[in-house]
TORGUDO-469577 format. One record per residue (C-alpha): residue number from 1; x, y, z. Coordinates in pm, 1 decimal. Each point is the difference from the previous one (the first is absolute). Layout:
   resi          u          v          w
    NUM          X          Y          Z
...
//
This chain:
   resi          u          v          w
      1   -13344.0     1595.3   -13685.5
      2      361.3       12.1      116.9
      3      129.4     -334.5      131.6
      4      129.0       20.2      366.0
      5      379.1     -123.4       58.9
      6       18.5     -275.6      239.6
      7       97.9       86.7      365.6
      8      383.3      -59.6       95.3
      9       49.1     -275.8      255.3
     10      317.6       23.2      194.5
     11      212.9     -310.8       65.4
     12      -40.9     -111.3      356.1
     13      264.5       51.1      261.6
     14       80.5     -233.2      291.2
     15      302.3      -45.9      235.6
     16      187.8     -314.9      -84.4
     17      288.0     -141.3      201.4
     18      342.4       59.6     -144.6
     19      110.4     -383.8        4.9
     20     -302.7      -39.6     -249.5
     21      138.9      248.5     -258.9
     22      258.6      -96.8     -260.2
     23      176.7      266.9     -249.5
     24     -153.7      -41.1     -345.8
     25      219.6      -49.8     -333.4
     26     -259.3      204.8     -165.9
     27      141.0      324.9      180.3
     28      131.7      191.6     -302.9
     29      264.2      201.8      205.0
     30      311.0     -168.1      -58.1
     31      255.7      297.8       28.3
     32      102.5       97.5      346.1
     33      -17.3      371.0       21.5
     34      -76.4      276.7      250.0
     35      -51.0      -78.6      355.1
     36      176.3     -288.7      145.5
     37     -178.2     -318.3      145.2
     38      177.2       85.3      332.3
     39     -115.5      353.3       28.2
     40     -353.5      -92.6     -102.9
     41      -12.8     -256.5      254.8
     42      120.4      249.1      281.8
     43     -257.7      235.4     -112.8
     44     -263.9     -264.6       40.5
     45      127.0      -65.2      338.5
     46      -21.3      348.5      102.1
     47     -359.4       80.4     -138.9
     48     -146.5     -349.4      -98.3
     49     -110.8      -83.3     -348.3
     50     -167.3      292.4     -181.3
     51     -116.7     -167.1     -322.5
     52     -197.1     -321.6      -39.6
     53      167.6     -295.3     -197.6
     54     -168.6     -120.2     -317.4
     55      -49.3     -392.3        4.8
     56     -172.3     -275.7     -178.9
     57     -104.4     -326.4      123.7
     58      235.6     -291.1      -98.0
     59     -180.7     -285.2     -178.5
     60      127.2     -338.9      -14.6
     61       -5.8     -243.7     -295.1
     62     -347.2     -127.7      101.3
     63     -113.7      363.2      -37.0
     64      -70.7       41.1      360.2
     65      159.7      284.8      215.9
     66      307.6     -115.1      200.1
     67      -52.1      247.8      286.5
     68      330.7      191.7     -115.6
     69       -5.5      331.8     -165.4
     70      245.5      152.9     -240.3
     71       91.7      345.3      -20.0
     72       32.5      170.4     -367.7
     73      -17.6      341.4      115.0
     74      190.6      110.3      306.1
     75      292.5     -216.5      -39.1
     76      242.2      251.8      186.4
     77     -236.8       53.2      281.8
     78        6.3     -395.8       33.3
     79      351.6      -26.4        5.8
     80       18.2      270.8      261.6
     81     -243.2     -205.8      227.7
     82      190.5     -318.0      -70.3
     83      316.6      195.2      119.8
     84     -186.1       93.6      304.0
     85      -84.5     -355.7       62.1
     86      334.5     -127.7      -50.2
     87      131.1      265.1      262.6
     88     -238.2      -76.0      255.3
     89     -158.0      318.5       -8.1
     90     -329.6     -142.5     -132.8
     91     -175.1     -334.7       63.6
     92      -39.7     -222.8     -294.6
     93     -401.4      -35.7       30.1
     94      -28.5      384.2       46.1
     95     -320.5       79.8     -198.3
     96       64.1      219.6     -300.8
     97     -266.2      218.7     -161.7
     98      -29.9     -107.8     -347.0
     99     -236.9       71.7     -297.2
    100     -131.6     -316.5     -149.6
    101      -21.4        6.7     -366.0
    102     -194.6     -260.3     -202.3
    103      -49.4      129.8     -356.3
    104      226.7      144.3     -245.0
    105      376.3      -60.6      -68.6
    106      257.8      -23.2      271.8
    107      296.3      174.8     -215.2
    108     -264.0      274.3      -84.2
    109      -68.7       47.8      380.6
    110      374.4       18.8       49.2
    111       62.8      236.4     -283.7
    112     -281.5      228.1       80.0
    113      101.5       23.9      372.6
    114      348.4      119.2     -121.2
    115      -72.5      231.8     -292.9
    116     -301.6      178.7      145.9
    117      189.3       86.9      296.9
    118       73.5      387.8       -1.0
    119      312.3      125.3      215.0
    120      -62.9      278.9      246.6
    121       40.1      353.1     -145.1
    122      289.4      191.1      137.9
    123     -216.9      268.6      136.4
    124     -229.6     -237.0      180.3
    125      336.0     -172.8      118.5
    126      105.5      373.9      137.3
    127     -322.0       56.6      160.6
    128        6.6     -365.3      144.1
    129      363.2       63.4      151.1
    130     -106.2      343.3      123.0
    131     -295.4     -166.4      201.4
    132      251.3     -255.8      153.3
    133      243.5      288.6      102.1
    134     -277.5      179.2      162.4
    135      -96.6     -306.8      183.8
    136      361.6      -24.5      145.9
    137      179.3     -221.7     -222.7
    138      363.3      119.1     -120.5
    139      137.3      -31.8     -353.9
    140      197.4     -288.1       77.6
    141     -307.8     -174.6      168.7
    142     -198.4       60.6     -330.4
    143      284.3     -130.4     -203.4
    144       50.3     -322.3      168.7
    145     -373.4      -72.0       13.5
    146      -50.9       65.5     -353.0
    147      339.3     -148.0     -108.5
    148      124.6      321.9     -211.1
    149      290.8      215.6       60.1
    150       -8.1      263.8      248.1
    151      111.0      235.7     -325.2
    152     -352.0     -128.3     -148.3
    153     -170.9      124.5      315.1
    154      163.0      337.0       32.9
    155      -50.9       54.2     -359.7
    156     -372.7      -34.7       26.7
    157       -6.5      192.5      320.2
    158      183.7      294.6     -169.7
    159     -307.3       35.5     -224.0
    160     -157.0      171.5      285.8
    161      225.0      306.1      -97.3
    162     -199.4       38.3     -318.7
    163     -286.7      227.2      -64.3
    164     -338.2     -181.7       68.4
    165     -135.1      133.0     -338.9
    166      296.7     -148.5     -171.7
    167      -55.7     -342.2      191.1
    168     -381.0        6.4     -144.1
    169      144.6       75.9     -340.4
    170      224.9     -334.8       15.0
    171     -290.6     -181.0      142.4
    172     -178.1       83.7     -297.6
    173      298.7     -130.7     -225.3
    174       57.3      392.5     -109.6
    175      376.1      -62.1       82.5
    176      241.2     -269.7       22.0
    177      142.3     -141.7      339.0
    178      363.2      144.7     -124.8
    179     -137.7      339.5      -45.6
    180     -190.4      -10.8      350.6
    181      324.6     -129.6      161.0
    182      199.7      306.2     -148.7
    183     -266.1      229.1      172.0
    184      119.5     -101.9      360.8
    185      327.7      194.0      -45.8
    186     -155.7      293.9      161.6
    187     -273.1       18.3      278.5
    188     -116.3      321.1     -158.7
    189     -344.4      -92.6     -117.2
    190      -85.6      323.0     -193.4
    191      346.2        1.6     -188.8
    192     -107.6     -373.2      -84.8
    193     -320.5       97.9     -122.4
    194      131.5      287.1     -209.0
    195      255.2     -221.6     -178.1
    196     -252.3     -244.9      -57.0
    197     -229.1      265.1     -147.5
    198      293.8       96.1     -226.7
    199       46.6     -323.5     -151.5
    200     -306.5     -215.2      -13.2
    201     -103.6      151.3     -301.2
    202      275.3     -126.2     -235.8
    203      126.9     -346.9      -72.8
    204      148.1     -239.4      260.3
    205      257.2      185.4      237.4
    206      273.9     -217.9      106.4
    207       46.0      -10.0      387.0
    208      334.1      150.4      -29.1
    209     -142.5      329.1     -168.0
    210     -259.2       41.2      310.3
    211      286.5      -56.0      252.4
    212      222.4      265.3     -202.4
    213     -309.2      251.8       26.6
    214      -40.9      -44.7      362.1
    215      358.0       10.6       78.3
    216      113.9      306.3     -222.9
    217      137.1      199.0      274.7
    218      172.1     -276.7      179.7
    219      347.6     -169.2      -25.5
    220        7.7     -346.8     -125.3
    221      197.7     -258.6      234.1
    222      232.9      -85.0     -285.6
    223      117.0      339.8      -42.1
    224      367.4       54.9       59.7
    225      -55.5      245.8      263.1
    226     -199.1     -245.5      198.8
    227      243.6     -283.1      -71.3
    228      279.3      219.7      125.8
    229     -157.8       88.4      340.5
    230     -216.2     -316.9       27.5
    231     -370.6      -22.7       78.4
    232       59.0      -97.6      351.1
    233      184.5      330.1       72.4
    234     -283.2      191.3     -161.8
    235     -295.4     -169.7      212.1
    236      205.0       43.7      319.7
    237       24.0      374.6      -95.8
    238     -364.0        7.4       -7.9
    239      -45.2      -40.1     -359.4
    240     -329.8     -196.2     -129.3
    241       18.5     -266.4     -289.7
    242     -277.1      -67.9     -197.6
    243      -69.9     -370.3     -125.7
    244     -253.4     -150.5     -203.5
    245      -93.9     -366.8       -3.7
    246      277.1      -86.5     -250.0
    247      268.9      136.7      204.3
    248      238.2     -189.2      226.8
    249      187.4      180.5      304.1
    250      259.9      103.7     -249.8
    251     -226.2      189.8     -229.3
    252     -227.3      295.3       29.1
    253       -3.8      360.0      -30.9
    254      142.3      266.6      242.9
    255     -243.2      271.4       76.1
    256      248.0      278.0      132.5
    257      241.7       91.4     -267.4
    258      141.4      270.1      238.7
    259       94.0     -232.2      252.0
    260      175.5     -219.9     -257.4
    261      206.1      304.3     -148.9
    262       90.2       66.4      383.6
    263      119.0     -345.4       78.5
    264      197.0      -20.1     -328.1
    265      201.9      314.6       76.7
    266       41.4     -106.2      333.3
    267      146.3     -319.4      -84.1
    268      207.2      155.6     -291.7
    269      144.3      226.7      267.2
    270       95.0     -275.3      226.0
    271      168.5     -190.1     -293.1
    272      182.7      352.8     -103.7
    273      141.3       43.8      341.8
    274       99.3     -368.2       10.5
    275      174.2       54.6     -326.8
    276      154.2      335.1       85.0
    277      153.3     -160.1      306.9
    278      244.1     -187.9     -247.7
    279      201.4      316.1      -59.6
    280     -169.2      159.0     -299.6
    281      -10.7      376.8      -60.8
    282     -375.5        3.4      -96.2
    283     -300.1     -222.8      -37.7
    284     -300.1       97.6     -230.4
    285     -303.4     -255.4       54.9
    286     -328.5       51.1     -160.5
    287     -277.7     -244.8     -128.2
    288       84.3      129.2     -357.9
    289      315.1      168.7      -85.3
    290       55.4      228.4     -320.2
    291       99.6     -157.1     -311.2
    292      362.8       38.7      -61.1
    293       65.0      103.7      360.6
    294      332.4     -188.2      -37.2
    295      103.7      204.0     -296.5
    296      305.9      252.8       56.7
    297      116.5     -197.8      273.8
    298      300.5     -225.5       19.6
    299      -34.2     -355.3      127.8
    300      231.7     -134.1      241.9
    301       70.1     -378.8       11.1
    302       84.4     -196.0      299.2
    303      190.8     -330.1       49.1
    304     -197.9     -314.1      132.4
    305       80.9     -100.2      335.7
    306      199.6     -333.0      -33.8
    307      -81.6     -315.6      220.5
    308      198.3      -69.5      295.7
    309      165.7     -345.5       11.0
    310     -253.1     -123.0      238.9
    311     -274.5      136.5     -218.2
    312      151.1     -165.1     -314.1
    313       40.5     -348.8      179.3
    314     -382.9        9.5      105.9
    315     -112.5       96.5     -345.6
    316      210.5     -267.9     -150.0
    317     -144.5     -260.8      243.6
    318     -364.1      128.4      -65.7
    319       48.4      -36.5     -375.7
    320      124.7     -341.6       41.0
    321     -300.8     -107.1      217.4
    322     -237.2      170.5     -258.3
    323      152.2     -192.1     -289.3
    324        5.1     -322.4      205.5
    325     -355.6       35.5       38.7
    326      -85.2       81.6     -345.4
    327      205.3     -319.1     -142.8
    328     -201.0     -215.0      259.9
    329     -316.7      113.8     -148.5
    330       63.9       68.7     -344.8
    331     -265.8     -242.0     -109.3
    332     -279.3      249.9       60.9
    333     -160.6     -183.7      280.0
    334     -167.1      218.0      263.7
    335      218.9      112.5      264.2
    336      -75.9      -97.3      350.9
    337     -114.3      276.7      230.0
    338      323.9      -15.1      203.4
    339      220.8       39.3     -307.0
    340     -199.9      270.5     -155.2
    341        8.3      193.7      340.2
    342      381.1      -59.8      -13.1
    343       35.2      147.2     -335.1
    344     -183.3      303.6      103.9
    345      216.4       48.4      315.6
    346      314.6      -33.5     -248.2
    347     -128.5      237.5     -244.0
    348      -88.2      269.6      273.0
    349      371.4      -50.4      148.2
    350      157.2       20.8     -334.0
    351     -177.5      327.0      -84.8
    352      203.8      231.4      225.3
    353      326.8     -179.4     -117.7
    354      -48.1       55.1     -380.8
    355     -192.2      335.5        2.7
    356      317.3      194.9      148.9
    357      -14.7      366.7       91.7
    358      185.3      284.4     -190.8
    359      239.8      201.7      190.2
    360       78.9      377.1     -131.4
    361      303.5      200.7       43.9
    362      -89.3      226.9      315.8
    363      143.7      310.5     -165.0
    364     -204.1      -66.3     -323.1
    365     -303.6      -96.8      216.5
    366      -10.0      301.6      203.3
    367      -80.8      214.8     -292.7
    368     -239.2     -206.6     -194.4
    369     -358.9      -91.8       70.7
    370     -279.0     -260.6      -37.6
    371     -341.2       -6.0     -184.1
    372     -267.5     -201.3      170.8
    373     -328.1      -65.9     -176.1
    374     -283.6     -265.4      -25.5
    375      -18.8     -245.2     -286.2
    376     -313.9     -107.9     -165.7
    377      -18.9     -307.1      237.8
    378       37.6      207.3      315.4
    379      373.3      -85.9       51.4
    380      250.0      249.8       52.3
    381      201.3      135.0     -279.3
    382      344.2       94.0      171.6
    383      252.9      189.6     -263.6
    384      343.9       72.2      225.0
    385      257.1      191.5      -92.1
    386      -69.3      318.0     -206.5
    387      217.9      317.2       41.6
    388     -163.4      336.8      -92.5
    389      247.3      240.6     -236.4
    390       -7.5      248.7      304.3
    391      132.1     -285.6      227.2
    392      300.7      -85.8     -215.0
    393      335.8       56.6      169.0
    394      182.9      331.3     -156.4
    395      337.8      -61.8     -167.1
    396      170.1      221.4      247.5
    397     -189.7     -158.4      307.3
    398      217.4       41.1      323.1
    399       -9.9     -161.7      342.7
    400     -214.2      258.6      146.1
    401     -259.0      -51.4     -271.2
    402       -0.7     -367.8       45.4
    403      -33.1       53.3      372.2
    404     -287.7      256.7      -31.8
    405     -185.7     -297.2     -219.7
    406       61.5     -242.5      255.3
    407     -147.5      233.2      249.1
    408     -304.9       63.8     -213.6
    409      -65.0     -392.9      -34.9
    410       44.7      -35.4      385.5
    411     -308.0      195.1       60.3
    412     -190.4     -277.3     -180.2
    413     -125.3      -31.4     -372.4
    414     -250.4      204.8     -175.6
    415     -322.4     -205.1        3.7
    416     -260.1       92.5     -251.5
    417     -338.3     -205.0        9.1
    418     -257.4      123.1     -229.0
    419     -368.4     -100.6     -102.4
    420     -145.5     -123.7     -283.3
    421      -56.0      250.9     -291.6
    422     -374.8       46.8      -26.5
    423     -151.1       19.9     -354.3
    424     -187.7      288.1     -101.8
    425     -357.3      -24.3      -83.7
    426     -185.0       69.8     -316.2
    427     -205.6      285.7      -38.4
    428     -385.4       32.0       84.0
    429     -196.8     -300.4      -97.9
    430     -264.4      222.2     -145.2
    431      177.5      139.9     -278.8
    432     -207.5      -40.1     -330.0
    433      280.7       80.3     -234.8
    434      313.0     -185.0      -80.3
    435      270.5      223.9      115.6
    436      361.2      -24.0      -72.4
    437      185.1     -278.8      222.2
    438      161.2      189.4      316.4
    439      368.7       92.2      -45.7
    440       69.0     -201.2      309.7
    441     -146.5     -312.6     -144.3
    442      172.0       45.1     -343.9
    443      318.7       54.4      191.2
    444      -51.5     -342.7      187.0
    445      -82.3     -185.7     -296.7
    446      284.7      156.9     -208.6
    447      231.9      -93.3      287.5
    448     -109.5     -374.7      -32.0
    449       32.9       19.2     -365.7
    450      376.4      144.0       47.6
    451       92.0     -285.6      204.7
    452     -146.4     -269.6     -236.7
    453      167.1      184.2     -305.8
    454      328.8      -10.2      170.3
    455      -32.8     -346.8       52.9
    456      -92.1      -75.4     -353.0
    457      268.1      215.9     -147.3
    458      249.6     -189.9      211.1
    459     -104.5     -319.2     -148.8
    460       39.6      148.0     -369.1
    461      367.4       72.6      -35.0
    462      -46.6       95.8     -348.5
    463     -291.8      233.4       85.8
    464      243.7      169.9      248.5
    465      293.0       21.4     -220.9
    466     -244.4      206.3     -223.2
    467     -116.1      225.8      276.8
    468      355.8       62.1       82.8
    469       82.5       99.1     -342.3
    470     -317.4      225.7      -19.5
    471      138.7      185.2      313.1
    472      350.7       33.7     -165.8
    473     -148.7      134.7     -302.6
    474     -195.1      272.9      180.4
    475      299.0       86.7      219.0
    476      186.7       24.5     -318.7
    477     -206.6      172.0     -256.2
    478     -254.1      209.3      266.8
    479      279.4       74.8      227.9
    480      -87.7      222.5      300.5
    481      114.2     -172.1      292.3
    482      334.0       23.9      199.9
    483      334.6      -40.6     -184.0
    484      240.5     -251.8      124.3
    485      177.9     -329.6      -82.8
    486     -274.7     -237.5     -113.0
    487     -218.6       91.5      283.8
    488     -276.7     -231.7      -78.0
    489     -172.9     -109.2      359.5
    490     -311.7     -174.7      100.6
    491     -247.3      242.5      164.9
    492     -262.8     -205.7      173.8
    493     -352.3      139.7       92.8
    494     -106.8       17.3      336.8
    495     -287.0     -214.0       31.3
    496      -37.7       23.6      398.8
    497     -331.3     -121.5      142.3
    498     -183.0      104.9     -316.1
    499     -204.3     -324.6      -30.3
    500      -40.5     -247.1      301.7
    501      184.0     -295.6        4.5
    502      230.0       85.0     -265.3
    503      294.9     -191.3      141.4
    504     -197.8     -308.4       11.0
    505     -109.0      -25.2     -360.3
    506      161.0     -270.9     -220.3
    507      187.3      247.8     -188.9
    508      133.9      183.7      273.0
    509      127.9     -342.3      148.7
    510      159.4      -91.9     -325.4
    511      184.2      309.3      -55.5
    512      118.7      -13.7      358.2
    513      131.7     -346.5       -9.8
    514      167.1       79.9     -344.8
    515      170.8      306.6      145.0
    516      112.2     -180.5      290.9
    517      168.4     -282.7     -209.3
    518      168.1      263.1     -200.3
    519      119.9      183.0      304.1
    520      154.5     -326.0      161.5
    521      202.6      -63.8     -360.4
    522      134.6      360.3      -39.1
    523      309.0      140.3      190.1
    524       -0.7      345.6      180.4
    525      346.7       89.9     -122.5
    526      -40.7      183.0     -340.0
    527      333.4     -155.9     -159.6
    528     -116.0     -345.4       85.4
    529     -362.8       53.0     -112.3
    530      154.4       89.8     -355.6
    531      152.1     -356.0        5.2
    532     -321.9     -181.7       95.2
    533     -225.2      161.3     -233.5
    534      275.7      -59.8     -296.0
    535        6.4     -365.4       95.2
    536     -392.0      -56.1      -13.8
    537     -135.1     -167.3     -284.0
    538     -186.3      208.3     -259.8
    539     -334.5     -132.1      115.5
    540       78.2       90.0      363.8
    541      110.8      349.8     -106.5
    542     -325.8       18.3     -204.3
    543     -207.4      -93.5      315.9
    544      184.8      236.1      229.5
    545      -26.5      267.6     -245.6
    546     -379.9      -56.5       -7.2
    547      -46.2        6.0      359.6
    548      212.9      342.4       54.6
    549     -206.5      149.0     -270.1
    550     -324.1     -155.6      132.1
    551       57.1      188.1      334.9
    552      -35.5      341.5     -177.4
    553     -367.1      -79.6     -138.1
    554     -241.0      292.9      127.8
    555     -354.3      -63.6     -144.3
    556     -129.6      188.8      305.0
    557     -294.3      261.8      -28.2
    558      167.0      300.3      213.3
    559     -185.4      324.1      -58.5
    560      278.9      285.6       75.2
    561     -106.6      345.1       73.9
    562      158.6      298.0     -154.4
    563       -9.7      367.4       78.9
    564     -337.4      105.8      108.3
    565     -119.2     -342.0      105.8
    566      -81.5     -104.2     -361.9
    567       87.6     -369.1      -74.1
    568      230.7      -65.2     -298.9
    569     -148.8     -310.8     -212.0
    570      235.6       -2.4     -286.2
    571      266.1     -181.6      167.7
    572     -219.8     -230.5      137.8
    573     -170.3      -83.5     -331.5
    574      345.0      -41.6     -157.2
    575      102.7     -242.9      280.1
    576     -332.2     -229.7      -24.6
    577       37.5        6.3     -388.8
    578      361.1     -150.8       54.9
    579     -121.7     -243.3      260.7
    580     -280.3     -132.9     -254.2
    581      269.1      -12.1     -269.6
    582      238.0     -195.7      228.2
    583     -313.8     -230.9      126.5
    584      -65.2      -82.2     -367.3
    585      383.9      -95.9      -82.1
    586       23.8     -239.1      313.4
    587     -355.2     -136.3      -47.1
    588     -130.8      100.9      320.0
    589     -373.6      -69.2       62.5
    590     -107.4       99.0      397.8
    591     -283.3     -266.1      -26.2
    592      238.4     -272.1      -97.7
    593      271.9      100.1      212.7
    594     -262.2      -86.3      304.4
    595     -165.4      356.5       81.2
    596     -365.0      -45.2       39.9
    597     -261.8      304.0      123.7
    598     -110.6      -55.1      376.5
    599     -203.7      223.3      251.5
    600      359.0       89.3      152.3
    601      207.3       92.7     -300.8
    602     -282.6      166.3     -222.4
    603     -369.8      -59.6       22.8
    604      -35.9      116.5      358.2
    605      196.6      316.4     -116.0
    606     -219.7      114.0     -274.7
    607     -350.7      138.7      -53.6
    608     -305.7     -219.3      -78.8
    609      -11.9      104.5     -362.9
    610      348.0     -104.8      -35.2
    611      -52.9     -358.5      162.5
    612     -314.0      -43.3     -255.7
    613      215.5      124.9     -290.2
    614      266.9     -271.1       78.9
    615     -261.2     -281.4       24.9
    616     -161.6      110.2     -301.2
    617      322.7       11.0     -205.5
    618       95.7     -344.4      138.8
    619     -323.3     -196.9        7.2
    620     -274.5      213.0     -210.8
    621     -274.2      216.6       60.7
    622     -223.3     -298.4      123.5
    623      218.7      -74.3      301.0
    624       94.1      367.5       85.9
    625     -387.8       57.1       42.0
    626        2.7     -260.8      274.8
    627      221.7      199.2      260.5
    628     -156.8      360.9      -84.8
    629     -238.0      -39.4      319.6
    630      258.3      -82.3      230.5
    631      168.8      228.6      255.3
    632      387.0      108.1      -69.7
    633      152.7     -248.6      208.6
    634     -255.4     -298.2     -101.0
    635       71.2      117.4     -357.2
    636      368.3       -9.4       29.4
    637        8.6     -360.2      165.8
    638     -220.5     -136.3     -260.0
    639      184.8      162.3     -287.0
    640      340.1     -155.2      134.4
    641     -186.5     -328.5      -47.1
    642     -121.4       62.1     -359.4
    643      322.9      127.0     -129.0
    644      242.3     -276.2      148.6
    645      148.9     -182.4     -294.3
    646     -151.6      264.0     -263.8
    647      357.9      171.2      -56.2
    648     -178.6      345.7       63.5
    649      251.1      269.7       61.9
    650      -53.9      371.1      102.1
    651      138.4      290.5     -247.2
    652      324.5       25.7      184.5
    653      110.3     -364.4      -50.1
    654     -133.3      -33.2     -366.9
    655      221.6       18.1     -313.3
    656     -124.5      243.9     -241.8
    657     -164.9     -158.8     -322.9
    658      197.2      103.5     -305.6
    659     -240.5       58.4     -293.1
    660      159.9      -91.9     -330.9
    661      -29.3      304.2     -231.2
    662        7.6      -72.7     -386.8
    663      170.9      276.7     -175.2
    664      165.1       40.5     -351.7
    665      368.6        9.0        9.9
    666      185.0      230.6     -274.7
    667      241.5     -168.7     -207.2
    668      356.3      -17.1      187.7
    669      300.8      138.9     -179.9
    670      190.1     -228.3     -202.3
    671      293.6       -0.9      251.3
    672     -207.0     -121.3      264.4
    673     -244.2     -227.7     -189.9
    674      281.4     -180.5     -126.7
    675      153.4     -113.9      326.5
    676     -126.1     -344.3       82.9
    677      189.1      -34.1      315.2
    678     -158.7      321.7      128.9
    679     -329.6     -120.8      -92.9
    680       47.9     -312.8      214.5
    681      117.9      201.2      283.6
    682     -313.1      217.8      -31.7
    683     -221.5     -315.5        5.0
    684      193.9     -152.0      310.6
    685      -48.8      356.6      177.2
    686     -363.6       -9.9      -58.9
    687      -43.5     -362.7      121.8
    688      166.3       74.9      296.1
    689     -226.0      332.2       76.2
    690     -289.3     -210.0      -38.5
//
């Protein structure tokens, strides 16, 4: 026979005047955290006490009850009521609902009340906030009444944009709060459900990946184009910005790329017109300008406009005041607000006095032009003073020609505003075979490699010297070019707009900086140039030689059609083989140099089998199998994540693997076998080749 359990008897409850209550020293809560006593008092005053106090009768030394009751559980509520009494918002003899405990341990009751309490689930909080909104309360009213930030209320209410089916999944702990918040970036429930169906079969997917899937056709707010025009200009033009619960007012995704392009081009046009008004012959503006657009053009230099006597006196006074403040507060103490404000004012006033404009010779400026483009952070990149060869003055130029040029300039500069170069897209996603890489993609990859190889060679003077010697030997022993007096020159391959953002790569920036530094040091007059070159130290001569030789590097895949439309591959193969050899000499590894496969530069441009093969080569068959079921776009993005940090490279960027072949070598003739110096030279050559 089963023994029955005793029935539960609840502790009695009664109203006890507040004056008879005292705070127990057995309350386990010691650390003050969360809602303040003042806020809790305000909440009780607004809606009265919602939860009873847990009390025990105080027993005197004689074992009899004293009529007082201690509060071991509910100490914060007691202090809030005490504050209401002190502020005369509640009578001190106000009856307080209490649960009177007799058995058990007071500390255990206090601990249980705090430990067994469960915070409100965010989904329940969202539903409660929604009900209050429907009841007529504003977001600020809710935030004030529940002592949370307005941002918290808005975040919870934004969950209304999430599909109800996904809310149910979250309520059943099928996804994290961060994942659910990421879905709020769009109001398209069907798209939300589609993405969830796509990702919920795998391992935990981070929130940023969900946002990326939902915003793949939008432009991020930190894009340089958006930074250039500003989000406000976009929204004023009628554009819509998507934001999720993590986003601030400065973040988000712009839904109308065409509108962004239009606004960028309009603003570039305004900038170009303004710069053209300075007196230039032409202005070429674009989001991206072709790599090497400055090549073949003479750069004119201007003179910095000097300060007037009044400006110089003002600058000296500002510097003196700035230094005096720095001397006064040099001990590192915090600056008073008024002093910090004054320093900001001084800095703002000094900026135009120290950053002086540059003035150009009007005659030179009238035949020169300006390049305008966007840097990676959205700021304008303005390069002034380039003269095209056709605009150079003729040696026998007369006054009539000069007058004609002036008349042409008077009609206004030639303004060119181009849009951003669009990438070609890859072949059909449904290809079931690994096709050869598209010629366009190979050209793009090898253009990037050409720039990196130029930069690497410029930093390897000995290798540049060897490359120059190699070219000299070819011209001497395989002569088939023009005759003349030492007609060795640097022929630069035109890379143009083959690869996007080529001018912004680290290698291009380093090349341009190096070129500008040498250009400033070398004179234009041929006779003076000889003197400068002779005066250079040997190390500087080698560095200059390396830079010059590096500009002739052409590792580009350029299919050339001959008669009948046939593509000649012989010359291409020779060039690529030579580029491989040169890359081996300078030790160029494109992965170590910073190139990594992304959706934009490779993975989104090739077929699905190519993507899978890349992951298989880098991570193995087990990892490649995990992405085989994905669609092309999702597969490319996931492959980008998997390939990060692996050092994997596509074929056009790899160095060929040289296999060592063991062969028996016949005995050398005596006149060679006995030459020790020649043998050592051969060993050195073999080491260098490796």
